[in-house]
C-alpha positions in Angstrom: 0.0 0.0 0.0 2.8 2.4 0.9 4.5 1.7 -2.5 1.2 2.2 -4.3 0.5 5.6 -2.6 4.1 6.7 -3.3 3.7 5.9 -7.0 0.3 7.7 -7.1 1.8 10.7 -5.5 4.7 10.8 -8.0 2.3 10.6 -11.0 0.1 13.2 -9.5 3.1 15.4 -8.9 4.4 14.8 -12.5 1.0 15.6 -14.0 0.7 18.8 -12.0 4.3 19.9 -12.7 4.0 19.3 -16.4 0.8 21.2 -16.5 2.3 24.1 -14.7 5.6 24.1 -16.7 7.8 23.5 -13.7 11.5 23.0 -13.8 12.8 20.5 -16.4 15.1 18.7 -13.9 12.2 17.9 -11.6 10.0 16.9 -14.6 12.6 14.5 -15.8 12.8 12.9 -12.4 9.1 12.3 -12.5 9.3 10.9 -16.0 12.0 8.4 -14.9 9.7 7.3 -12.0 6.9 6.7 -14.5 9.1 4.6 -16.8 9.6 2.1 -14.0 7.1 -0.4 -15.3 7.0 -2.3 -12.0 5.8 0.8 -10.3 3.4 1.8 -13.0 1.7 -1.6 -12.7 0.8 -0.7 -9.2 -0.9 2.6 -10.0 -4.5 3.0 -9.0 -4.9 6.0 -11.4 -6.2 5.8 -15.0 -3.7 4.7 -17.6 -1.3 7.4 -18.7 0.4 7.8 -22.1 3.9 9.0 -22.5 6.6 9.1 -25.2 10.3 9.1 -25.3 10.1 12.9 -24.8 7.9 12.6 -21.8 4.2 12.4 -21.0 1.6 14.2 -23.1 0.1 17.3 -21.6 -3.1 16.5 -19.7 -6.3 18.2 -21.0 -7.3 21.6 -19.7 -9.6 21.6 -16.7 -13.1 20.8 -17.5 -15.8 23.4 -17.3 -18.8 22.6 -15.2 -21.9 24.4 -14.0 -21.3 25.8 -10.6 -24.4 27.5 -9.1 -25.4 28.7 -12.5 -21.9 29.8 -13.7 -19.4 27.8 -15.6 -16.2 27.3 -13.6 -13.2 24.9 -13.3 -11.9 23.1 -10.2 -9.0 25.6 -10.1 -11.5 28.2 -8.8 -13.9 26.0 -6.8 -11.7 23.5 -4.9 -11.0 26.0 -2.2 -14.5 27.4 -2.2 -15.3 27.3 1.5 -12.1 29.2 2.4 -12.8 31.7 -0.3 -16.3 32.4 0.9 -15.1 32.6 4.5 -12.2 34.9 3.6 -11.8 37.7 6.2 -11.6 41.1 4.5 -10.1 44.2 6.1 -11.6 47.6 5.8 -8.7 48.9 3.8 -8.5 46.0 1.3 -8.7 47.1 -2.4 -10.4 44.6 -4.6 -9.5 44.5 -8.3 -12.5 42.8 -10.0 -12.6 42.2 -13.7 -13.7 39.8 -16.4 -10.7 37.8 -17.6 -8.5 39.7 -20.1 -10.1 43.1 -19.4 -7.2 45.1 -18.1 -6.7 43.1 -14.8 -2.9 43.2 -15.0 -2.8 46.8 -16.1 -4.9 48.1 -13.2 -3.1 45.8 -10.7 0.2 47.3 -11.7 -1.2 50.9 -11.5 -2.5 50.3 -8.0 0.7 48.6 -6.9 2.8 51.5 -8.1 0.4 54.1 -6.6 0.5 52.5 -3.2 4.0 51.0 -3.0 6.1 52.1 -5.9 9.5 50.6 -5.2 8.9 50.1 -1.5 7.3 46.6 -1.6 9.4 43.9 0.0 12.1 42.5 -2.3 10.7 39.0 -1.8 7.6 40.0 -3.7 9.2 40.1 -7.1 6.2 39.6 -9.4 2.8 41.2 -9.7 1.1 37.9 -9.0 2.8 37.9 -5.6 2.0 41.5 -4.8 -1.6 41.2 -6.0 -2.8 37.6 -5.2 -5.6 35.9 -7.1 -8.3 35.3 -4.4 -10.0 32.2 -5.8 -7.0 30.6 -7.5 -6.2 27.1 -6.1 -3.6 25.1 -8.1 -1.9 22.1 -6.5 1.7 22.7 -5.2 1.2 26.4 -5.2 -0.2 28.4 -2.1 -3.8 29.3 -2.8 -4.9 32.8 -3.2 -6.4 32.8 0.3 -3.2 31.5 1.9 -1.1 34.1 0.1 -3.4 36.9 1.1 -3.5 35.9 4.7 0.4 36.2 4.8 0.7 39.3 2.6 2.9 41.8 4.4 1.7 44.9 2.5 -1.1 47.1 3.5 -3.6 47.8 2.0 -3.9 44.4 0.4 -4.5 44.5 -3.3 -6.8 41.5 -4.2 -7.5 40.3 -7.7 -10.6 38.4 -8.6 -12.6 37.4 -11.6 -15.6 36.2 -9.6 -19.1 37.3 -10.6 -20.5 39.8 -8.1 -22.9 37.2 -6.6 -19.9 34.9 -5.7 -18.0 37.6 -3.7 -17.3 36.8 -0.1 -19.7 38.5 2.2 -17.0 40.1 4.3 -16.0 42.5 1.5 -19.4 44.1 1.7 -19.5 43.9 5.5 -16.2 45.7 5.7 -17.3 48.3 3.1 -14.1 47.7 1.0 -13.3 49.7 -2.1 -13.7 47.8 -5.3 -12.2 48.8 -8.6 -14.0 47.1 -11.6 -12.0 47.3 -14.8 -13.8 46.4 -18.1 -13.5 46.4 -21.8 -15.6 45.3 -24.8 -15.4 41.5 -25.1 -16.6 39.6 -28.1 -18.1 36.4 -26.8 -21.3 34.6 -27.9 -20.9 31.4 -25.9 -22.1 31.2 -22.4 -20.0 28.2 -21.7 -16.9 30.1 -20.6 -15.2 30.2 -17.3 -16.7 32.8 -14.9 -19.8 32.9 -17.0 -21.0 35.1 -19.9 -19.4 38.5 -20.3 -22.8 40.2 -20.4 -23.8 38.8 -17.0 -20.5 39.6 -15.4 -20.4 43.3 -16.4 -24.0 44.0 -15.8 -24.0 42.2 -12.5 -21.2 44.4 -11.2 -22.8 47.5 -12.7 -26.0 46.9 -10.9 -24.1 46.4 -7.6 -22.4 49.7 -8.2 -25.8 51.4 -8.0 -26.2 50.4 -4.3 -22.6 50.2 -3.2 -20.8 53.6 -3.4 -17.3 52.2 -3.1 -17.3 50.6 -6.6 -15.2 52.4 -9.2 -16.0 51.4 -12.8 -13.2 52.0 -15.3 -13.2 51.2 -19.0 -10.2 49.8 -20.9 -11.0 52.0 -23.9 -11.0 55.2 -21.7 -7.6 54.2 -20.2 -6.1 53.8 -23.7 -7.6 57.2 -24.8 -6.4 59.3 -21.8 -4.5 57.5 -19.0 -3.9 60.8 -17.2 -7.6 61.6 -16.9 -8.4 58.0 -15.8 -5.6 58.0 -13.2 -6.9 61.2 -11.7 -10.3 59.7 -11.3 -8.9 56.5 -9.8 -6.8 58.5 -7.3 -9.9 60.6 -6.3 -11.8 57.4 -5.7 -9.0 56.0 -3.5 -8.4 59.2 -1.7 -4.8 59.5 -2.9 -2.9 62.7 -3.9 0.3 61.7 -5.8 2.5 64.5 -7.0 2.7 65.2 -10.8 6.1 63.5 -10.8 4.7 60.4 -9.2 1.8 60.3 -11.6 4.2 60.6 -14.6 6.2 57.7 -13.2 3.1 55.6 -12.9 1.9 56.5 -16.4 5.3 55.8 -17.9 5.7 52.5 -16.1 2.2 51.4 -17.0 2.6 52.1 -20.7 1.7 48.9 -22.5 5.0 48.4 -24.2 6.9 48.9 -21.0 4.7 46.4 -19.1 5.0 43.9 -22.0 8.8 44.0 -21.5 8.7 44.0 -17.7 9.2 40.5 -16.2 7.3 41.7 -13.1 4.1 42.2 -15.1 4.4 40.1 -18.4 4.0 36.7 -16.7 7.2 35.5 -18.4 8.3 33.9 -15.1 4.9 32.4 -14.4 4.9 28.6 -14.3 1.4 28.3 -15.8 1.9 30.3 -19.0 3.1 28.7 -22.2 4.8 31.5 -24.2 5.4 29.0 -27.0 1.7 29.4 -27.8 1.2 33.1 -27.1 2.5 35.9 -25.0 0.3 36.9 -22.1 0.1 40.5 -23.2 -1.0 40.9 -26.9 -1.3 44.3 -28.5 -3.0 46.7 -26.0 -5.1 48.2 -28.8 -8.7 49.3 -29.2 -10.6 48.2 -32.3 -8.4 45.3 -33.3 -11.5 43.3 -33.9 -11.7 45.1 -37.3 -8.7 43.0 -38.4 -10.6 39.8 -37.6 -14.3 40.3 -38.1 -16.1 40.1 -41.4 -19.0 42.6 -42.0 -21.5 39.8 -41.3 -19.8 38.9 -38.0 -19.8 42.5 -37.0 -23.5 42.9 -37.7 -24.2 39.6 -35.8 -22.3 40.9 -32.8 -24.2 44.3 -32.9 -27.5 42.5 -32.9 -26.5 40.2 -30.0 -25.1 43.1 -28.0 -28.3 45.2 -28.5 -30.5 42.3 -27.5 -28.6 41.4 -24.3 -27.7 45.0 -23.2 -31.0 46.6 -24.1 -32.2 46.8 -20.5 -28.9 48.1 -19.0 -27.7 51.7 -18.7 -24.2 50.4 -19.1 -22.7 51.5 -22.4 -19.4 50.5 -24.1 -17.6 51.6 -27.2 -15.4 49.5 -29.4 -13.6 52.3 -31.3 -12.5 55.8 -30.7 
């Protein structure tokens, strides 16, 4: 039994490490363990396939309906701890739909509050701005990381729909920054649910919760200085003109794309052989991909689903 459990742990470890793009040396150690047929015969896991170059990558986590929203186990396995998270009155929540300026706003807030003063041990933005609901094996969960975060205020990233937010954030009357941009999604079978539901849900919450600041990706591209002033006013910050210029320069898209602290180049999960994490930072790039018919189809879908909302977006300048 002990040998069986040890073998199972090694395969589980290998699968997780390969998925997360961990260090090659450790990966090869796990591969060598798997090639020991006598041990593989004892496995109580499903049959695994591997080649001379190592195992095949496991499939992406499966989507499943979670209280009416599609999620993956990476965001639900630690659910009780997420829901019981103890917020503090000065916590700053960065809530966004995925790929809607999350990293951009996270870095802006990090620079406004801490600049170069954050502890040297916190070398990447993911360490400085933990992902609340993230729970990947072998890596401290978002909740664990936040509980040990030495900086104050805590900057907290989340992609959760508003109805999934831990109650303590509202009880502690925390400030929430919601960053958003125009997304082109027709399918509702996407992680964190449909874009339409996410943005309108948070917009409706804003009408009854005064400490939600809504910011649009397109507005940030158009005039970062103006948007930064609005953000600072919401947060009660009064940076000098020199400090604001430093933040604006550091948060320029090209500078962030080349900054290892913000571009996820050191992140174990990202596969840059497929695509960089940060793409173009442009507004209106959809014109290079949509046909006229597709554009008309999207306009019709948008009008239908956003007809009853006062929330308005623009897809060009």
